[in-house]
C-alpha positions in Angstrom: 23.0 20.2 -8.2 24.9 19.4 -5.0 24.5 23.0 -3.7 20.7 22.8 -4.4 20.4 19.7 -2.2 22.3 21.4 0.6 20.0 24.4 0.4 16.9 22.1 0.5 18.4 20.3 3.5 18.1 23.4 5.7 14.4 23.9 5.1 13.1 20.4 4.5 11.2 19.0 7.5 12.3 15.7 9.0 8.8 14.2 8.4 9.6 14.3 4.6 12.8 12.2 5.0 12.0 9.9 7.9 11.1 6.2 7.7 7.5 5.7 8.9 8.2 2.0 9.5 8.7 1.8 13.3 9.6 -1.6 14.7 9.3 -2.0 18.5 10.4 -4.5 21.1 9.6 -4.7 24.8 12.4 -3.9 27.2 12.4 -7.3 29.0 13.2 -9.3 25.8 16.7 -10.8 25.1 19.4 -9.7 22.6 18.7 -12.8 20.6 15.0 -11.9 20.3 16.0 -8.4 19.2 18.4 -9.9 16.5 15.7 -12.3 15.3 13.2 -9.5 15.0 15.6 -7.2 13.2 16.3 -9.9 10.7 12.6 -10.8 10.2 11.5 -7.2 9.5 14.7 -6.2 7.7 15.7 -3.2 9.9 18.9 -2.2 11.7 17.2 -0.9 14.8 14.2 -1.4 17.1 12.5 1.1 19.4 12.5 -0.3 22.9 9.3 0.2 24.8 8.2 -0.3 28.4 5.3 -2.5 29.3 2.9 0.4 28.5 4.3 0.8 24.9 6.1 4.0 25.8 9.4 4.4 23.9 12.3 4.4 26.4 15.3 3.5 24.3 16.7 2.0 21.1 18.7 -1.0 20.2 20.7 -1.3 17.0 22.7 -3.9 15.2 25.7 -2.0 16.3 24.7 -2.5 20.0 24.3 -6.2 19.4 27.7 -6.5 17.8 29.6 -4.3 20.3 27.9 -5.4 23.5 27.0 -9.0 22.9 29.0 -10.6 20.1 32.3 -8.7 20.8 32.1 -9.7 24.5 31.2 -13.3 23.6 28.1 -12.9 25.7 25.1 -15.3 25.5 22.5 -13.6 23.4 19.8 -15.8 25.0 20.5 -14.3 28.4 21.5 -10.7 27.7 18.5 -8.5 28.2 17.8 -5.5 25.9 17.5 -3.2 28.9 21.2 -3.9 29.7 22.5 -3.0 26.2 20.0 -0.5 24.7 20.8 3.2 24.3 18.6 5.2 26.7 17.2 7.8 27.0 16.1 7.8 23.4 17.0 11.0 21.4 14.0 12.5 19.7 13.3 15.2 17.2 10.0 16.9 16.3 8.7 16.0 12.9 8.6 19.6 11.8 12.3 20.3 12.6 14.6 20.7 9.7 16.8 17.9 8.3 19.8 20.1 9.2 18.6 20.3 12.9 18.3 16.5 12.9 21.9 16.1 11.6 23.2 18.5 14.2 21.3 16.6 17.0 22.8 13.3 15.8 26.3 14.8 15.9 25.8 16.4 19.3 24.5 13.2 20.9 26.8 10.9 18.9 23.9 8.8 17.7 22.9 7.4 14.3 19.1 7.1 14.9 16.5 9.7 16.0 13.0 8.9 17.0 10.7 11.4 15.1 7.8 12.5 17.3 4.8 14.8 17.0 4.9 18.0 19.1 8.1 16.9 20.8 6.2 14.2 22.7 8.0 10.8 23.0 4.6 9.2 23.5 3.7 10.3 19.9 6.3 8.5 17.7 5.8 9.0 14.0 9.0 7.4 12.5 12.7 7.2 12.6 15.5 8.9 10.8 19.0 7.5 10.4 22.2 8.5 9.0 21.4 6.3 6.0 18.2 8.3 5.4 20.3 11.5 5.1 22.6 9.8 2.5 19.6 8.7 0.5 18.0 12.1 0.7 21.1 13.9 -0.5 21.6 11.4 -3.3 18.0 11.7 -4.5 17.3 15.3 -3.5 13.9 16.5 -2.3 11.5 14.4 -4.3 8.4 16.0 -2.7 7.5 13.0 -0.5 
């Protein structure tokens, strides 16, 4: 069964594994606002947008812990723009799950913005390392 899952991984498009729930936050907000939103919508990351709603970065729980909490910084004054990962790493929705995993490893990231036609202005969802683990545990369920 494990081998079967590995074979499916190479041909399954990212769009079948991604999470379509995309939560966003504007770049000029604070770390505290980001943490509150993550908690309210039960997510570990937020897509950071500019004032025109264009994705420009990502902020994760890990960013908040490492760049705010660990430095004993004031989350009410630390701006997202100062702690977010940017530029955002994207993958086309039709790319393979294997390509997504390789891209994560190459860029040392745990989140990829899934886009249509390789256009950052056309976000469709997000794929995380947790999504890969769930996918491999469940196999290709034909989503």
